[in-house]
C-alpha angles and dihedrals in degrees: 000000000000131000130196121231095257091053091052096044098038125206112313120234116268094031094275117148123233108236128181114215131199134213122241107241090211105051105004097246100167101204109068108144095213131035111265092235137022125240090277093053096253118142119252094220092239122130130234103233091208102056101011097237111154109207111229093016109050089044107029100032102028098034101234118146118215088253094051093049090046090054090048091050092048092047089052091055101266091269123177101264098206094057106149091019102059127359118243114251112268091246096044113139116174094195094052095047092048092047090050091051094048094046088053093062134252125322127227120264094035 
């Protein structure tokens, strides 16, 4: 017998949904809605709205490592990449998220 996550967790009070988030391995943005890669390490083709990295394209098709794209993003001023598409969260702080990522150790595929 199998259960999906919503069946196990139930509906939260107040009608809020339970959502798992993921951290961008490039810039540390903590609110990706899908994991950057699947269980085989292939990119999911989603973007990180913070640094603009597209998993499976920026790396696989364009040849950027996480480290190289991170350096590019830092050199360009760590701007919110989705400006004009999606507003940055009110509490968004590029320096803090990057610091948190780097203190947590290296990420795979660097």
